[in-house]
VOGU-3710 file (C-alpha; in Angstrom, 3 decimals, decimal comma):
1> mtttprhigq> -112,156/66,761/204,883  -115,149/68,944/204,478  -113,375/72,234/203,828  -109,827/72,579/202,553  -108,034/75,915/203,127  -106,641/77,650/200,063  -103,474/78,715/201,886  -101,401/76,940/204,517  -98,580/79,052/205,804  -96,356/80,001/202,871
11> yelqkmlgsg> -98,029/77,477/200,568  -100,878/78,196/198,172  -102,989/75,118/197,394  -103,786/75,121/193,682  -105,137/71,731/192,608  -106,012/68,472/194,352  -103,995/65,615/192,861  -105,622/62,721/194,673  -107,025/61,424/197,935  -107,032/58,233/199,919
21> nsgevwqgyd> -107,262/56,802/203,419  -104,407/58,930/204,727  -105,665/62,243/203,339  -105,498/64,535/200,316  -102,564/65,511/198,105  -102,520/68,980/196,556  -100,311/70,704/194,071  -99,150/73,829/195,863  -96,892/76,780/195,332  -94,168/77,681/197,825
31> qqrqqnvavk> -94,200/81,476/197,871  -90,830/81,670/199,628  -88,944/79,180/197,460  -90,992/80,241/194,417  -91,493/76,699/193,231  -94,225/74,082/192,988  -94,571/71,654/195,876  -96,843/68,778/196,805  -98,805/69,256/200,035  -100,273/66,201/201,720
41> llhpdllqsd> -103,078/66,971/204,192  -103,406/64,060/206,597  -106,856/63,190/207,894  -107,553/64,915/211,242  -108,730/61,521/212,537  -105,076/60,525/212,885  -104,779/62,986/215,772  -107,376/60,936/217,633  -105,500/57,688/217,377  -102,847/58,489/219,972
51> hnfinhfmke> -102,532/61,271/222,516  -98,861/61,666/221,640  -99,488/61,814/217,906  -98,160/65,331/217,402  -94,840/64,649/219,114  -94,423/61,424/217,188  -95,381/63,145/213,938  -92,840/65,925/214,315  -90,051/63,683/215,590  -90,588/61,111/212,828
61> wlaiialhhp> -90,284/63,655/210,037  -87,228/65,438/211,377  -85,221/62,408/210,250  -87,165/62,078/206,994  -86,536/65,723/206,077  -82,813/64,964/206,412  -82,997/62,260/203,700  -81,475/63,363/200,397  -81,466/60,662/197,743  -82,197/60,840/193,995
71> nivqvyetnv> -84,812/58,079/194,318  -86,631/59,499/197,351  -89,126/62,353/197,041  -87,659/65,211/199,066  -89,623/66,290/202,149  -89,239/69,974/203,026  -91,434/70,522/206,034  -93,969/68,946/208,411  -96,507/70,875/210,456  -100,164/71,173/211,415
81> trsnetrvtt> -102,729/73,795/210,519  -106,014/74,722/212,117  -108,971/75,962/210,074  -110,920/78,858/211,564  -114,021/77,727/209,688  -114,048/74,022/210,570  -112,068/74,204/213,840  -110,245/71,069/212,719  -106,529/70,541/213,308  -104,883/68,974/210,235
91> pyivmgyieg> -101,323/67,606/210,024  -99,629/68,195/206,691  -96,425/67,366/204,843  -94,728/69,441/202,148  -92,640/67,637/199,504  -91,032/68,139/196,196  -93,519/68,200/193,327  -92,840/65,660/190,572  -94,410/67,323/187,573  -95,947/65,012/185,012
101> httlvdliqn> -95,318/61,954/187,164  -97,119/58,668/187,045  -96,923/55,801/189,534  -95,923/52,179/189,530  -99,653/51,446/189,734  -100,049/52,890/186,242  -97,141/50,885/184,923  -98,590/47,639/186,312  -102,089/48,451/185,070  -100,853/49,181/181,547
111> tsrvgkfpav> -98,506/46,221/181,326  -98,734/43,284/183,727  -102,487/43,543/184,294  -103,187/43,200/180,584  -100,592/40,497/179,937  -97,923/42,769/178,412  -95,178/42,461/180,982  -92,337/44,972/181,309  -89,007/44,169/179,729  -86,596/42,499/182,098
121> adivsifscl> -84,217/45,470/181,679  -86,920/47,796/183,011  -87,526/45,538/185,996  -83,823/45,543/186,773  -83,670/49,338/186,547  -86,726/49,888/188,752  -85,582/47,602/191,549  -81,988/48,816/191,380  -83,211/52,358/192,053  -85,658/51,280/194,739
131> gsavdyaheh> -83,056/49,053/196,378  -80,621/51,947/196,587  -83,290/54,249/198,077  -84,498/51,697/200,633  -80,988/50,830/201,816  -80,103/54,528/202,109  -83,129/55,071/204,363  -82,305/51,959/206,406  -78,763/53,223/206,932  -80,324/56,337/208,493
141> gifhnnikpa> -82,516/54,253/210,783  -85,754/54,800/208,838  -88,046/51,966/207,741  -90,765/52,736/205,241  -93,298/50,120/206,454  -95,779/50,917/203,666  -94,025/50,216/200,358  -96,574/49,662/197,611  -96,936/50,630/193,925  -98,929/53,781/194,746
151> nvlldihstq> -95,952/55,046/196,765  -93,503/54,672/193,867  -93,619/57,695/191,548  -92,129/57,555/188,059  -90,627/60,895/187,079  -91,208/60,843/183,322  -89,146/64,026/182,905  -86,068/62,238/184,212  -85,086/59,167/182,185  -81,425/58,581/183,053
161> slargvpmlt> -81,943/54,994/184,191  -85,389/54,108/182,858  -87,031/55,236/179,642  -90,410/55,287/181,379  -89,215/57,539/184,207  -86,973/57,354/187,243  -88,683/55,634/190,202  -88,926/57,735/193,354  -90,142/56,389/196,692  -92,523/58,540/198,717
171> dfgignlpgs> -94,740/58,461/201,834  -91,956/57,637/204,261  -93,231/57,820/207,828  -96,961/57,351/207,186  -96,805/53,697/208,173  -94,939/54,569/211,384  -97,499/57,017/212,805  -99,749/56,135/215,754  -103,135/54,981/214,500  -101,832/54,404/210,964
181> dalvsplyla> -102,983/50,775/210,791  -105,901/51,735/208,561  -103,516/53,592/206,207  -101,174/50,660/205,548  -102,205/48,407/202,691  -102,687/44,793/203,875  -101,706/43,607/200,376  -97,995/44,273/200,982  -97,654/43,660/204,743  -94,904/41,377/205,997
191> peqvngqesn> -95,975/38,535/208,332  -94,231/40,108/211,327  -96,146/43,338/210,786  -99,428/41,426/210,709  -98,447/39,726/213,974  -97,944/43,109/215,605  -94,204/42,662/215,946  -91,813/45,512/215,416  -91,054/45,942/211,761  -87,481/45,947/210,473
201> srsdiyalgv> -85,488/46,466/207,306  -86,550/43,073/205,953  -90,218/44,037/206,264  -89,588/46,529/203,461  -87,872/43,798/201,425  -90,981/41,613/201,771  -93,085/44,457/200,343  -90,639/44,806/197,427  -91,044/41,069/196,851  -94,848/41,388/196,668
211> mlyemctgvl> -94,520/44,244/194,170  -92,112/42,184/192,040  -94,538/39,235/192,190  -97,314/41,513/190,928  -95,207/42,938/188,097  -94,129/39,502/186,890  -97,500/37,731/187,147  -100,117/40,462/186,793  -101,823/39,327/190,022  -101,300/39,714/193,745
221> pfhgeshvai> -100,064/36,696/195,702  -102,970/36,711/198,183  -106,685/37,433/197,915  -109,525/37,297/200,436  -112,980/38,515/201,304  -111,569/40,947/203,834  -108,366/42,631/204,902  -108,134/40,234/207,827  -108,303/37,231/205,498  -105,519/38,672/203,344
231> mmhhintlpt> -103,351/39,347/206,381  -103,830/35,776/207,595  -102,584/34,570/204,214  -99,390/36,571/204,721  -98,809/34,616/207,937  -100,002/31,135/207,028  -100,133/30,673/203,234  -97,213/30,056/200,896  -97,590/32,064/197,681  -98,080/30,203/194,433
241> ppilinphip> -94,675/30,163/192,721  -94,720/32,960/190,111  -93,424/30,617/187,400  -96,622/28,564/187,710  -98,693/31,664/186,904  -96,469/33,073/184,162  -94,353/30,299/182,582  -92,208/32,934/180,838  -90,656/34,069/184,151  -87,044/32,879/184,425
251> palsavilra> -86,805/30,191/187,145  -84,034/32,167/188,858  -86,263/35,273/189,010  -89,127/33,210/190,427  -86,758/32,003/193,138  -85,712/35,591/193,937  -89,350/36,577/194,440  -90,060/33,656/196,751  -86,982/34,370/198,827  -87,919/38,034/199,212
261> maktpntrfa> -91,362/36,868/200,411  -90,096/34,301/202,911  -92,204/34,080/206,088  -89,120/34,290/208,307  -87,356/37,682/208,010  -83,867/36,189/208,269  -84,541/34,027/205,222  -85,043/37,101/203,046  -82,265/39,136/201,482  -80,223/41,060/204,006
271> tasqmataia> -80,487/44,308/202,039  -82,623/45,666/199,247  -79,512/46,108/197,099  -78,726/42,400/197,448  -82,232/41,682/196,201  -81,713/44,063/193,269  -78,431/42,347/192,415  -80,125/38,941/192,497  -82,834/40,275/190,159  -80,195/41,591/187,769
281> eacaiaqeth> -78,325/38,273/187,773  -81,540/36,304/187,200  -82,544/38,567/184,348  -79,037/38,435/182,838  -79,401/34,652/182,630  -82,804/35,187/181,066  -81,441/37,498/178,417  -78,654/35,058/177,537  -81,268/32,347/176,982  -83,667/34,755/175,224
291> ftlntaqand> -86,191/34,724/178,064  -88,936/37,336/178,105  -91,892/37,657/180,444  -94,247/37,862/177,466  -95,268/35,312/174,876  -94,249/37,618/172,030  -92,756/40,651/173,656  -90,490/41,516/170,769  -93,428/42,199/168,471  -95,365/44,277/170,969
301> ppfslssgpl> -95,199/48,074/170,852  -93,428/49,650/173,793  -95,820/50,256/176,650  -96,564/53,834/177,620  -96,990/55,487/180,982  -100,012/57,466/179,899  -102,070/58,364/182,913  -105,021/56,123/183,617  -107,410/55,583/186,514  -105,615/55,404/189,819
311> pseseppsrv> -106,457/53,073/192,728  -107,304/54,320/196,198  -105,215/53,256/199,158  -108,104/51,289/200,592  -108,499/49,120/197,502  -106,401/46,495/195,766  -104,754/47,791/192,605  -107,189/45,715/190,576  -109,950/48,027/191,711  -109,136/51,073/189,614
321> nrasilgvsq> -109,895/54,444/191,126  -107,373/57,015/192,281  -103,868/57,075/193,679  -102,572/58,137/197,002  -99,333/59,886/196,182  -96,664/61,925/197,865  -96,074/62,732/201,480  -95,222/66,076/203,046  -95,300/67,689/206,490  -94,920/70,868/208,589
331> plpdisarfv> -94,832/72,196/212,241  -97,656/72,060/214,808  -99,250/74,526/217,216  -98,472/74,030/220,867  -100,956/71,620/222,415  -100,700/70,520/226,018  -102,601/67,981/228,040  -102,400/67,003/231,658  -102,480/63,256/231,521  -101,415/62,602/227,957
341> avqkpgtept> -98,397/64,894/227,886  -98,472/66,059/224,313  -95,248/68,021/224,194  -94,358/71,182/222,399  -92,267/70,968/219,242  -88,575/71,176/219,985  -88,750/69,701/223,460  -87,224/66,378/224,381  -89,772/63,672/225,219  -89,767/62,692/228,856
351> sgaipsflna> -89,673/59,133/230,036  -93,042/57,452/229,879  -94,579/60,509/228,182  -94,980/62,271/231,560  -94,650/66,085/231,550  -91,543/67,366/233,269  -93,541/69,419/235,750  -95,150/66,263/237,212  -93,192/64,660/240,008  -93,885/61,270/241,567
361> stirqmqqvp> -96,011/62,779/244,325  -98,323/64,711/242,020  -98,671/61,722/239,719  -99,813/59,597/242,645  -102,312/62,292/243,614  -103,706/62,427/240,100  -104,037/58,678/239,953  -106,344/58,906/242,951  -108,810/60,960/240,904  -109,150/59,230/237,490
371> lhaaygsnsl> -111,220/61,288/235,108  -113,241/58,309/233,952  -114,542/57,764/237,481  -116,140/61,186/237,407  -118,668/60,012/234,887  -120,571/58,187/237,605  -121,389/60,701/240,321  -121,165/58,011/242,968  -118,040/56,337/241,643  -115,461/59,102/242,109
381> pqhtalgrrq> -113,677/58,941/245,461  -113,874/62,298/247,212  -110,339/63,606/246,990  -109,301/65,645/250,012  -107,767/68,354/247,839  -111,174/69,124/246,394  -112,461/70,015/249,867  -116,074/70,027/251,048  -118,711/71,309/248,655  -122,432/71,601/248,394
391> sqvtgkfqtp> -124,355/71,477/245,123  -127,167/73,568/243,810  -129,431/71,785/241,363  -130,297/73,781/238,269  -132,329/71,795/235,803  -130,598/68,598/234,767  -127,115/69,563/235,867  -125,671/70,323/239,272  -123,607/73,441/239,767  -121,161/73,307/242,655
401> apillpgvqa> -121,424/75,905/245,381  -118,208/77,687/246,376  -115,676/75,203/247,722  -114,721/75,376/251,404  -111,227/73,994/251,697  -110,424/71,858/254,739  -108,497/73,672/257,441  -109,043/77,137/255,948  -111,093/79,681/257,938  -111,980/83,309/257,521
411> pvltdsatkk> -109,512/85,706/259,222  -110,534/86,656/262,789  -109,046/89,460/264,900  -107,901/88,129/268,237  -108,083/90,149/271,441  -104,370/90,826/271,322  -104,574/92,034/267,770  -107,467/94,354/268,623  -105,471/95,694/271,530  -102,530/96,494/269,229
421> vrqktgsssf> -104,819/98,418/266,896  -106,202/100,413/269,752  -102,693/101,221/270,946  -101,829/102,619/267,529  -104,875/104,920/267,589  -103,961/106,243/270,994  -107,464/105,565/272,333  -109,310/102,786/274,082  -112,065/103,339/271,539  -111,248/102,527/267,908
431> fsplvlviif> -113,386/105,438/266,549  -115,257/108,231/268,236  -119,116/108,296/267,934  -119,013/111,260/265,554  -116,568/109,515/263,283  -118,738/106,395/263,321  -121,833/108,399/262,315  -119,988/110,005/259,422  -118,636/106,648/258,260  -122,125/105,137/258,453
441> lvlllvvvgs> -123,611/107,936/256,307  -120,832/107,629/253,729  -121,270/103,864/253,556  -125,020/104,267/253,151  -124,536/106,609/250,209  -122,047/104,183/248,651  -124,415/101,245/249,042  -127,398/103,133/247,602  -125,328/104,402/244,705  -123,964/100,935/244,031
451> laasllvhsp> -127,450/99,460/243,969  -128,643/102,091/241,511  -125,643/101,541/239,279  -126,162/97,807/239,464  -129,782/98,147/238,377  -128,719/100,254/235,405  -125,887/97,928/234,399  -127,979/94,772/234,694  -131,095/96,167/233,066  -132,438/93,438/230,687
461> tqtppkaivg> -132,615/95,883/227,838  -129,009/97,080/228,231  -127,025/93,921/229,053  -124,602/93,382/226,164  -124,042/89,776/225,066  -120,845/88,244/226,338  -118,169/87,997/223,697  -117,173/84,507/222,550  -113,423/84,102/223,021  -113,029/80,458/222,040
471> hvffqddalg> -114,591/77,044/221,648  -114,598/73,559/223,104  -115,172/70,725/220,676  -114,931/66,943/220,675  -113,398/64,264/218,479  -113,006/60,487/218,398  -109,889/58,432/218,688  -109,362/54,951/217,308  -110,967/53,245/220,316  -113,566/55,688/221,567
481> rddilhitmq> -116,200/58,169/220,502  -115,890/61,808/221,595  -113,184/60,954/224,112  -110,913/63,775/222,961  -111,574/67,345/224,064  -110,072/70,403/222,352  -110,006/73,877/223,843  -109,074/76,837/221,660  -109,149/80,498/222,663  -108,202/83,647/220,783
491> sipaaasgkq> -107,090/87,151/221,716  -106,848/86,519/225,425  -104,606/88,707/227,592  -101,332/87,363/228,845  -101,513/85,654/232,217  -100,355/87,629/235,235  -96,718/87,373/236,229  -95,973/83,940/237,611  -99,367/82,651/236,493  -100,644/80,366/233,756
501> ydawlqnvgg> -104,060/79,511/232,336  -105,396/76,135/233,480  -108,483/74,264/232,280  -110,933/72,206/234,353  -113,751/69,821/233,557  -116,974/69,947/235,571  -119,268/66,935/235,303  -122,985/66,607/235,968  -122,255/65,435/239,492  -120,657/68,786/240,300
511> qiiplgplsi> -117,131/67,370/240,473  -114,349/69,461/238,959  -111,251/67,791/237,581  -108,093/69,600/236,388  -107,205/69,068/232,730  -103,897/70,905/232,612  -102,303/74,183/231,496  -103,211/75,825/228,220  -100,471/76,458/225,700  -100,265/80,160/224,805
521> qdgaasllya> -98,826/81,594/221,612  -99,477/85,096/220,228  -102,613/85,514/222,318  -104,070/82,167/221,259  -104,519/79,380/223,775  -105,060/75,680/223,132  -105,293/72,421/225,023  -105,867/68,845/223,964  -107,220/66,375/226,505  -107,619/62,741/225,505
531> dtvhhanlla> -108,957/60,025/227,770  -106,768/57,415/226,125  -106,906/55,021/229,081  -110,640/54,417/229,343  -111,919/56,115/226,173  -114,957/57,439/228,025  -117,393/59,484/225,961  -116,948/62,972/227,386  -120,416/63,970/226,199  -121,938/61,413/228,568
541> slqsvlvtqe> -121,702/63,666/231,598  -119,682/66,813/230,879  -121,421/69,986/232,002  -118,820/72,747/231,770  -115,240/73,562/230,922  -113,678/76,232/233,132  -110,474/78,256/232,802  -108,572/79,799/235,705  -105,184/81,333/236,381  -102,871/79,236/238,537
551> nvglvpttfs> -99,247/79,393/239,650  -96,751/78,512/236,939  -95,206/75,061/237,135  -97,633/73,652/239,692  -100,289/71,025/239,102  -103,446/72,430/240,702  -105,742/69,953/242,406  -108,116/72,437/244,026  -110,558/74,588/242,112  -111,673/78,001/243,309
561> nnaklyqasf> -114,663/79,827/241,890  -112,897/83,097/242,644  -110,151/82,199/240,165  -112,568/81,351/237,343  -112,064/83,606/234,328  -113,736/81,808/231,417  -116,460/79,193/231,121  -118,196/77,070/228,463  -121,334/75,121/229,416  -123,950/72,907/227,830
571> sstlvpfiqh> -127,525/74,136/227,747  -129,756/71,675/229,585  -132,395/71,995/226,829  -129,957/70,899/224,110  -128,070/68,138/225,880  -130,580/65,250/225,637  -130,757/65,495/221,865  -127,003/66,023/221,425  -126,377/62,944/223,567  -128,804/60,894/221,455
581> ilysfpgfpt> -126,950/61,993/218,342  -123,385/61,629/219,625  -123,449/59,399/222,701  -126,238/56,825/222,882  -129,809/56,379/221,655  -132,163/53,943/223,413  -133,034/50,869/221,390  -130,166/51,245/218,918  -127,178/48,908/219,219  -124,297/51,170/218,199
591> qgglsaglfd> -122,283/52,973/220,848  -121,479/56,527/219,899  -124,987/57,712/219,117  -127,027/57,785/215,956  -124,425/59,626/213,895  -121,733/57,019/214,622  -124,136/54,185/213,874  -125,079/55,760/210,567  -121,456/56,412/209,601  -120,190/52,937/210,513
601> tvqgmndkag> -123,107/51,235/208,767  -122,679/53,133/205,514  -118,923/52,569/205,603  -119,433/48,804/205,874  -121,948/48,897/203,062  -119,481/50,752/200,838  -116,798/48,086/201,383  -119,229/45,301/200,502  -120,506/47,028/197,371  -116,943/47,368/196,090
611> siadslqgkt> -116,358/43,686/196,818  -119,409/42,710/194,725  -118,159/44,658/191,713  -114,712/43,080/192,039  -116,234/39,610/192,324  -118,156/39,954/189,052  -115,200/41,238/187,016  -112,535/39,016/185,498  -112,592/35,648/187,202  -116,018/35,863/188,826
621> ddglairqat> -116,864/34,684/192,319  -120,655/34,420/192,377  -120,739/33,033/195,906  -118,881/36,013/197,355  -121,095/38,435/195,420  -124,274/36,858/196,829  -122,912/36,840/200,381  -121,984/40,500/200,190  -125,322/41,428/198,596  -127,070/39,595/201,447
631> riieiidgtq> -125,144/41,640/203,979  -126,068/44,859/202,182  -129,822/44,179/202,168  -129,629/43,336/205,883  -127,781/46,607/206,495  -130,362/48,610/204,555  -133,568/47,007/205,878  -132,561/45,172/209,031  -132,382/41,387/208,934  -135,966/40,675/210,016
641> farssgdlps> -137,636/43,024/207,546  -135,304/42,014/204,704  -136,451/38,445/205,248  -140,177/39,141/205,776  -140,429/41,502/202,791  -139,138/38,829/200,438  -136,243/40,970/199,241  -133,917/38,416/200,806  -134,889/35,134/199,121  -135,688/32,266/201,466
651> sipdmltrpv> -133,063/30,112/199,763  -130,266/32,461/200,920  -129,170/32,235/204,593  -128,672/35,322/206,764  -125,158/36,723/206,919  -125,722/39,295/209,670  -128,106/39,872/212,545  -129,120/43,500/212,111  -131,985/44,629/214,368  -131,872/48,140/212,875
661> glltsstqqg> -131,427/49,093/209,243  -130,598/52,337/207,518  -134,170/52,685/206,247  -137,324/52,597/208,341  -139,392/49,424/208,143  -142,955/48,700/209,254  -141,687/47,643/212,688  -138,481/49,607/213,289  -137,304/53,156/212,650  -134,044/53,223/210,701
671> yidalatqla> -130,873/55,182/211,381  -131,639/57,887/208,815  -135,115/58,722/210,131  -134,110/58,357/213,786  -131,323/60,896/213,321  -133,685/63,225/211,439  -136,179/63,033/214,322  -133,556/64,022/216,901  -132,395/66,883/214,692  -135,981/68,168/214,457
681> klkqvagnnt> -136,260/68,150/218,249  -132,902/69,879/218,591  -134,023/72,534/216,120  -137,116/73,282/218,222  -134,973/74,251/221,222  -132,094/75,872/219,305  -133,736/79,297/219,437  -131,923/81,856/217,316  -128,561/80,086/217,443  -127,809/80,552/213,757
691> vllqhiqnvn> -124,597/78,499/213,822  -126,323/75,513/215,391  -129,266/75,826/213,009  -126,911/75,820/210,018  -125,202/72,616/211,174  -128,627/71,011/211,671  -129,550/71,967/208,114  -126,258/70,574/206,814  -126,923/67,203/208,440  -130,469/67,191/207,047
701> naltdlrtwv> -129,032/67,805/203,575  -126,895/64,705/203,972  -129,844/62,650/205,223  -131,934/63,707/202,237  -129,211/62,523/199,878  -128,704/59,306/201,830  -132,405/58,395/201,580  -132,225/58,766/197,822  -128,964/56,883/197,334  -129,753/54,077/199,787
711> nqmraydvqi> -133,178/53,469/198,238  -131,540/53,218/194,820  -128,912/50,865/196,258  -131,673/48,728/197,692  -133,197/48,227/194,250  -129,864/47,311/192,646  -128,929/44,976/195,497  -132,229/43,085/195,214  -131,593/42,657/191,467  -128,269/40,978/192,260
721> lkaanlndpt> -129,841/38,729/194,899  -132,565/37,594/192,494  -130,486/37,464/189,302  -130,746/34,201/187,383  -127,201/34,528/186,048  -124,555/36,738/187,633  -122,254/36,182/184,659  -124,639/38,189/182,519  -123,241/41,647/181,585  -126,401/43,189/183,066
731> slntalqlkq> -125,425/41,924/186,524  -121,968/43,491/186,269  -123,517/46,803/185,226  -125,881/46,594/188,199  -122,952/45,889/190,519  -121,039/48,890/189,182  -124,081/51,123/189,721  -124,376/49,769/193,266  -120,701/50,475/193,930  -120,971/54,057/192,646
741> laqyaftgrt> -124,000/54,798/194,826  -122,278/53,284/197,859  -119,309/55,578/197,311  -121,653/58,560/197,123  -123,417/57,430/200,296  -120,165/57,117/202,208  -117,916/59,926/200,963  -120,429/62,210/199,260  -120,569/63,424/195,680  -118,388/66,165/194,200
751> ippndsplpi> -120,346/68,732/192,216  -118,084/70,767/189,876  -116,587/73,290/190,190  -116,211/72,184/193,836  -113,123/70,106/194,550  -114,781/67,820/197,102  -118,185/66,913/198,563  -119,886/69,647/200,583  -122,766/69,558/203,101  -125,238/70,675/200,470
761> lesagatqay> -128,032/68,841/198,701  -126,966/66,250/196,104  -123,407/66,347/197,462  -123,357/65,345/201,142  -122,969/61,759/202,319  -122,447/59,923/205,609  -118,976/61,434/206,126  -120,431/64,935/205,832  -123,307/64,029/208,144  -120,967/62,726/210,834
771> aecqylatld> -118,665/65,750/210,668  -121,586/68,171/210,907  -123,051/66,226/213,850  -119,747/66,676/215,707  -120,148/70,444/215,369  -123,508/70,290/217,164  -121,652/69,720/220,443  -119,354/72,754/220,106  -119,351/74,922/223,251  -118,732/78,668/223,221
781> iqqv> -116,166/79,947/225,727  -117,127/83,261/227,322  -115,542/85,500/229,918  -117,119/85,078/233,330
//
């Protein structure tokens, strides 16, 4: 998130506690309750994953807020907020703040990871508490679906059942949200979850089994070069029995772990409390026979829960970074959409996610005019409700002439009607000649006066600029680029009695498609439209967004220029460059434009750099390190140039086929320079649009940083590829430098006293560049 608000509703954000794939966690202060809280800001990208996200989000947390258990972090509220500066809608969750807490990640890092395993009594206490919490949630129909050590807080100020702190489970609901696949750790997924089957109570028990395996052995049961490989292990590979890794594990406890991790759900324990009881019984046997998990545990000093580095959600716990902790939420603004039926909070969902005002007839009519078909001017069937129209060509885009509806004619006075009028005047002539002369003179004066007034009003030197009353902006969902359209308007007057505001999309072919009614609250209007069926890039052919007033409760299918009140349109001089940046650029393979290609490429490079560092620490895997380093040099230079330059040794085979690299080669412009070129062209036609010029500068700041960081990465990566011995400490240091630079390149670099990366020099990375590129396509809504 590029800019985090300092206040959200009644909550003051004071200090960021951590961040991960799902979002950021802040220490906040509840000004109404007058107490500290934890506020989790979910990534806005989650809204793009499913058109019904908001309804699902609010409904999911209504049940979670009702949970009250001593081993579950209390959730107070869920909602969404919208930043006036960034125009980004952010879901958030508000929870109880566990002051001075640590996590189960810290416990494992300080004990099991270094061969000093927890006492069996502590293991019994931890899983007894977690078992009670999990069963309580299951009894209320809630499955966690993302149990992992980072989601288990240890409240060190409460030590009733555990000297190191009472375990408290958090982040309920995150794993159940639409589009949350990327937020769920593959390290603890049950086989049925990997297979896409509906999770159940025993899926949570499997995750508890993986955590117990990790605590008792110091390692995870499955490893792999990718998340997919790890998930396949969950389905197909039997875990190594824990007793073979740590011979000090009681055989009965090893059997408990393997049962909890059974591939078939029914083979696992029926409840988490049954698993906890089995752990306690196994450990009781161990104590009677003087079993410990350590070689000489009795002589070791008690382990501490002092805070150490915390792992990110996207990394295995062995890769030490930062923790994703807590989960909290709050209410959302009203957002409506025609086809996707995002419902208002507090309303019951309708069957099939269809709005209640759509009947079978109107649905069939809408299905005859799919929005995606409008993107080819010849592919959209001419719907009779749209009537006959002619188009005027203005530059690149076509603007429709006024629509003539079929069967509708101008009013004409018939002979009988004229006769009735004459009868009312008492004369065969409607007006006398004198009256007609007077009327003509009056009309002439009116016309002349109107023309003079018009010339004064429309004088070029006196025409005031039209006020901007809102914006249209675009976002991605999980399957498409810029296939979600947001409309927001402020301070607009209430619609006339019996009327509502409706939005329309006009494409370059002149066709106008209804998007649906805007949701109005306190003078602010909003609408979310998501093409979740075809995921068409709306920037490919959108020309304008129009707003009219229509009858309440009806689904309009016919647009009238006379009803148009507000409009937002693309400038034909800007569109080609915006499309190259956000839609498609000739000669480059990535769909979604240059900005998407840059973002995706740097993201992949970041994952591979982290994998290299992991491979050269502990039990090294030189082969994996070389394969990942090969992929990185191909990403940076493009496969052909990496090979011809000699940076990729001839003895190492290609891993990828990359026609375009991040950096420019002697034969091919790279992503960074290609994007910079399009920005320069956009700047030339931006005129005095200061907002657009600032976003262009922000992207250029990120590109400047990326050139520096990627060039440095290139040098480190080549050192790894050509190293004589990867077991040398120098190679590990090089890998760690490479990993750090890759993180900068992807997420940006925080410069104190800032709390996060900003779109400024030496701070911005690919994430900043992509976000700023999205702003380039923002349209201003003005009154017609």
